[in-house]
C-alpha positions, 0 to 999 in steps of 0.5 A: 361360209362367210365372204367379205368385201372391203372398200378403203379410204372412202372420202365420206365421214363414218357417221354418214356411212353408218346410217346406210349400213345399218339399213342393210344389215341382216337382210338378204343380199338381193333385197339389200341391193334393191333397197340401196338403188332407191336411197338417193345418197352418195353413201348408198352408191358406195355401199352398193358398190361394195355389196356388189363386189362381195356378191361377186366374190361369193359367186366367183371365188366360193361358188355360192349362189347369190340367192342364198346370201345374207348380209351378216354384218355391214361395218363402217370403220374410221379411216385416216384423217386428211388435215388441212388449214383454212386461212382465218382473220388476223393471220390465223388458221383454222384446222379442217379435218377431212375424214375417210372411212372403210366399208366392210361387208360380210355375207353369209349363206343361208345353208351355213346359218341353218346348219349352225342352229 
């Protein structure tokens, strides 16, 4: 069975988030949580928060044990872009694009993975 959690409109660029989500993909959920605790980046905190939410969804909504969960996919999707302008010399303006991201974490239990093989 697959369980997912989604965090939308995170004020971090997708490129920075992808570096962290690639690290946890394919790992057991408990191991991924421990790994994220020791990565000293804002993005690691945000991904960890989403992973905790996905584990809670699995335990409360689907009655799955957290010991059997594996991070099947950790996706970073492009969110909307906030557009601002910065004053520049000689009366001109330079655009500033503040990008946002969506974090989607899909967990799978080991029993379903073993049955599929």
